[in-house]
N, C-alpha and C positions, 0 to 999 in steps of 0.2 A: 378409396374411401378413408377419410382420416379419422379412425377410431381413437378411443381414449387410450388405448394401448400404445398406437402409434405415437400419440402425443406424448405418453409416459416415456417411450423409448427415445424419442426427441430430447425430452428433458434430461435423460440420462447423459446422452453423449453431447449434450451443449449446443446442438444446432438451434434449439428453440431461442436460446439467448441471442444468437446472432440474426435470427430472423425478426426478432423484435428488436429494432435498432436501439442499442444502448451506448451511451457515451461512457467511457472510462478514462479516468486521468490517473496515471501513476504518480504517486508522491514519493520522492526519495531525498534524502538529506541525512547526514551524519547525526548521532545522537545529540541534542542540545541545539539543533539548527532551527527549531522553532516550527517544525511541521505541525504539531498537534495544534497549537494557536492559531496558525493560518488557515488549517483545514476547517476549524470552527467559523472562521470568518468567511470563507468560501461557502459553506454550508448556508450561513445566514444571508449572505449577500446574492448568491447565485442557485440557491435551492438544491445542491448536490446532497446526495447520502453519503456519508463518511464511513468508510469500511476499513478497519484496522485488522490486519491479518493476525497480529499478535492477540488483539482482544477476543477475536473469534475462536482462536485456539483455546485461550484461558476460558472463555465462555462454555466451549464444547467439554472441557475437563470438569468444570463446575456442575454441569448438567448431569455427570456421572453415567453418560451413555457408554456403551462398549468402545465406540470411537474414542471417547474422551479418556478412557481409561488407558487405551493404546497409546495416545498421544502423551499423557502424563508419563508413562513409563519410559517412552523414547526420550523425553526431556530430561527425566531423572538420569538416564544413562549417558547423557550427553550427546545423544544422537540427534541428527537433524530430522524434522518430521518431513515425510515424503511430499514433494511437490503436489501430487494429486490429492493428498488428504486436505492440504491448505485450499486447494483450488476448488475443491468440492464444498467446502464451508463458505468461500467466497460466492460460488454459483448459487447455492441456496439463498445466501444473503440478498443477492441481487434479485433472484426470483421472487423472494417474499416481500421485497421492500414496497413494491408497486411504483418506484421511482424508474427514470431512465437514465439517470446522470449519477455517476459515481466517482468519489475519489478513493482509490485504493492505496493505503498509506503504509509505507514499510515493506511493500512487495512489488514486483520480484526481487528478492534478496540477492539472487545469483542468475547466471545465464541459464541454468537448467530450469529454475522456476520460471523464467521468461518464456522460454521455448514451450514449456508444458502448459503454460497459460494459454498461449495463443492456439496450441494445437488442441487442447481439451474444449476450450470454451469458443474457439472460432472468433475471439474478439482481438482486434488489435487496438492498443490505446490511441485515443485522439493525440494526446502528447504526453510528455513526461515532466513533470513540475520538479526542478531540481533545486533545492535549497543549499546553495554553495555558501559554506561558512568555514573560517579557518580553524584548524584544532585548538588553537590557544584560545579562541573566542568560546568555542563550544565547551571546553574544559572549564573555562571561568563560570560559564552559565550552569553547567551541571552542577560544579561544586558550590554554587551560591543558592541554588534552588533546593530549599530544604524540605523535599516533600516525603522524607522518610523512606526514600527507596535505597534499600541496602547495596543496589549496585552503583551507587553514586560516590564510589571511592576513587581515588586517583588511578590504582592500577587497573581496576576493573573497566573505568572509563577508556583508559588508554587502549585496552584490548579491544573494546568495542569500536573505537576508531579504526583499528587495524583490520577488523573483520570487515567493517562497512568499506573500507578502501579496496581491500582485496576481493570482496564478492560482489559489491554493487557497482563499482566503476566499471567494470566490462559491461553491464547492463546499460549504464549512462551512454558509454562509447557506442554500443550497438544502435541505441535509437538516435544518437547524434548523428551517426552515419546516414540515417534515413530523415535527417531534418526534424526530428520530433522532440528535441529537448528545449524546454524553456528554462533557461538558468536564472535563477533570482539570487541576488546579492544578500544573503540572509544576515550578514554581519550588522545591518543597519537596524535602527530602531523598529518596533513592531508596526507602527502606523506607516513608516516608509516602506517597509517590505510589503506590506498589503496594497499599498498603491501600485507597486510594481506587479503584484500578483493580479490586481483588477485589471491592469493594462493587458494582461495575458488572456483573462477570461471574457472580457466584454466583447471582443470581436465574435468569438463564438456565440454569444447570445444576442447580438445585435443583427445577426443573419435573418 
């Protein structure tokens, strides 16, 4: 008998997600590679729900929940938020959205995130959309976008590049070995980049 309690248990261990077939695309790229802009275009064109791990963590902190306070304290102490915490937030957002197609932006940040996501949710991504852009170009963009982000100064930017390279590249290499990376030349103008993105997504939606 499938009782409500069974359903709740399933929801907790994530198998509910994998039973209801969801399509997940991981979106990776260095700071300034244009991920946010292109994700907005994909949402509009192909009807995906855009989930940003960073935004979900910030929203949880803002909510003032116990979980949010714990996350805030970890960030203050310069610790990395445990994978499980981020994954639970992603899972909840997926379940509550009512959609079955998701762009997960800026996650997995490292190999440990990747392994935990697959084992907790039972979901393997359809593919990884990798916005490949030179450090010089990303630096130029970040310094010229005056969005009042205090982390957009040259030293911080270079640190962020370094972290991205050290932690995210192994994830990209792992999925590349499985033939799941779709690499986009992100140095081109926005419209041209989106044409390349459309070429990646269209076959999925023509099925």
